[in-house]
N, C-alpha and C positions, 0 to 999 in steps of 0.2 A: 064677022066678029071684030070689034074695034081693036086696033093695035095699042100697045102700051103708051105710045106718045099721044094717041087720041084720047085715052082715058085720063091722062094727066092734064090736058089742056083746059077742061072746064073748071079745074080747081077742086072739084069734089070727086072722090074716088071711092071704090069699094074694096080698097086694100085693107088687110088686117095683119097683125103681127102674131106669129106663133112662136112659142118658146118651149123647147124640149130640154129638160134638165135631168141628168143621170148622176146620182150620187156615187162616190167611189165605193169599191167593194168593201174597204175597211170601215165605211160608215153605213153599211147596209145595202148599198146598190139600188135604193129606191129610185123610181122614175116619176117625174112630173111632166105632163104635157098640157100647156096652158095657152089659151087663145084670148087676145085682147078684143073681146067681142061680146055680144049679148046672148049668143047661143053657141053650143058646142060645134066644132068643125072637124070633119074627118078628112085628113089629108095624108097621102102616102101610106094609107093603111093604119094610121095612128089617129086616135080620137083625142082632140085637144079640148079640154074643159074650159068653158067660159069663165074668166076670172078678171075682176077689176084690178089691173096693175098698170104701172106707168114706167116707161124707160126714159130717164132724163139724162141730160148731159152726154148724149150719144156722140162719140167721135170715132169715125172710121178712118184709120190711117193707112197710108200706102208704104211699101217697102218694109223695113224692119221696125218701123215705129209701132207702138202698142195701141191697138184700138181699145176703147174703154167705154163703159156706161154705168149707170146706176139704176137698179131695179127698185121700185118702191111699190109696196102692196100692203094690204091690211092683214093682220094676223088671222090665220084660219087653220083648218085642219092640216094643210100642207106646210105652211110656215107658222109654226107655233113658237112661243117665246122659249119653250124648253129646248126644241131641237135647233133653234138658231143659236142660242147661247152655248149649247153643247157642240156646235160646229158640224152638225149633220150635213149641211149643204156646202161647206167650204171645200173648194177644189172640184166641185161637181162639173162634169163636162156639159157644156151648154151650147145649144144651137138655136140661133135666131133666124126666122124666115119671115118674109113678107109675101103674102099671097093675095090673089083676087078671089074673094069668097063667092063671087058670082060666076067665076070661070076657073074652078080649082084644077080642071084638067090641063090648064096651060102651065102648071108647075109654079115654082116660086119665082118671084120677081127679083128678090135679093136674098142672099143667104150668108150667114157669118157664124163661125164657131169660136168658142173660147172656154173659159172656166170661171166659176164663181169664186170671189175672194172673200174679204171680210164682211161680216153681217152685223148690223146694229139694230136695236129695238128702241123705239121712242113712243111711249104710250101704247096705242093700238096699231101703230104702223111699224113696218119692217123695211129696212134699207139694205140691199145686197149689192156689192160691187161686182162688176163683170169686167174681165180682162180678155183681150184677144189672144190667140195662140202664140203670137210673137212674144208675149210676156214670159213664156217658157225659156226663151233665149237669155233672159236676164237673170235666171236662177243659177245659183252656184252649183257646180257639179264636183263632187269629191269632198274630201275632208280637209280641214285646216288643223295644224298642230295646236294642241291645247294642254294645259296643265290638268284640267279636269276631264274625266272620261266622257266621251261623246256618245256612248252607247246607253240604251235603256236596259235596266236590270232585267235579265231574263230573255232579251231578244236574240235574234239569230247571230248577231255579232258578239254579244256578251257570252252566250252559250251556257249560262248558269241555269240549272234546273231549280225552280223556285218552290218545289213542294215542301222542302224543309223550312222555308222562310215564309210560308203562307199560313195564316191562322184564321179561324172562324169563331164567331161568338154572337152575342146580342148586346144591345144597349141596356144599361141598368139604371142610369140617371141622366138627365138632360139639363144643362145650363142654358144653352141656346143651340141654334143650328150649326154652330161652328165649334162648340166645346161640349163634350159629354163624356160619360164614363162607360167603359166597355168591360167585358168579362176577360179579355185577354190581358195578361200581365207578363210582359216579356222584358227582361233586363238585357242591356247591351254590355258586352264584355269590354267595350272601349270606354265605358264610363259616360256615354252620351245617350240621348233619347233613342231608343231602338227604332221608333217609327219616324224619326226625322227624315223628311223627304221620301216617305213611303207612299202607299196608295191604298185607299179603302174603296171597296166596291159593295154596294148594297144589294142584298139578295132577297129582301122583303121590305114592306112598308111603302110609303109614298115616293121614296127615292129609288125604288127597285130598279136595278140595271144601271144606275148612274154611278160615277166614280169621282173621287176628289183626292188631290194630293194632301198628305198629312204633314202638318208643320212640326209637331213634337208630341211627346207624351211624358207625363209624370206618373209613373205607375200605371194605373188603369185610366187616368184622366187624359183623354185624347183631344188635341186641338188641330183643326184643319186649316189649310192656307186660306180658304174662302168658305163662307157658310154654304150649306146645301140650299138648293133652290126651293125645296119643300121641307116641311117640318120633320125633324127627327124625333121619334117618340120611343119611350121605353118598350123593349121587346123587338125592335127592328133588328134583323139579322144582317150580318156583313161577312165579307172576306177581306182580310187586310194583309198587305205584303210589307216585309221589312224595308226600312228606309236605306237609301244609298246616297251619300253626299258626294259621290264621284271622285273621291281621293284615292290614291294608290294604297295608302295605309288601310283604308276601310275595305278596299277590294281584297287585299291580302289577308288581313286579320279577321274580318267579319265573314267574308264570303269564300276565302281560299281560292280566289279566281284571278290572281294577279297576272297569270300567263295570258289572259284574254283582255287585260286592261287596255282600254281604247283611248289613251292619251300619252303625251310625252312630257312628263313633269321635269325631266332633266335637261330639256333643250334650253340653251342659253337665251335670255331675252334679247330683243332687238338691239339694245344699247351695247351689248357685248360684241356685236358685229363691227363696231367702230372703235373698239378698244385695242390699242397697240401697246406693246411693252415700252416703246420709247416715250409714250405719253407720261408714264410714271417718272421717267428720268428727267424729262423736260420740266416737270413741275418745280424742281429744285433751282432752275435758272429763270423761272418766271418772276418778273418784277411788276410792281403795281404802277 
């Protein structure tokens, strides 16, 4: 059986690239096993489906430098416009292997693991960024102080039960996919739009299962921050959650949850760190 060096010498090899992608549990946990080949390949007990894709700008770094690449493929059942825009594959654990498809028993020639990053769609093509595991070292760990709450309304840190702030209904009139009339009419005690920075989740219709942040509402006329990907029609059912602008006043007055407020609105700004009492005294002696 020829050695690896002997197979490389002629310039023509039987190496193929296998890519195994596992979405995060929060995004469904789906798995894709793809082979850059004309037929399916079974390797390590996993069937890799033949798929036309390309990995460009591949850079494998040593040490703590970040390896990166760009996956380019055509939109298909695995990478659809909807799940790419919706972030289904963002953060997915990805393993890239190079194998000799004529001698699969020899194992992989090269293997590298990482995660998928941002995805973009151009026409019928999709482009997905890949980052090596060293990219995790560049991520911030912990929280920074902020004036606005860092928590998401209703999450484990916020601890607020949203049953009393969640409403269901249907669409009664449509202006466009970003503005339409709903059956829910909720007034805000603070004199603001009740659903400012809220979230609507569709439970029927073409957008069933999708969510979008709400921008504001005037009575029953609701406006989203971005239009829905598919048409909103009269009769579509939804579930909508009250808006949260992340301010301490809203947390206290609207949600009665200030004890769990995740911010520090009274922390002095950075400029105050360099402010000394004598600075005020010296101003009277300052000359032009």
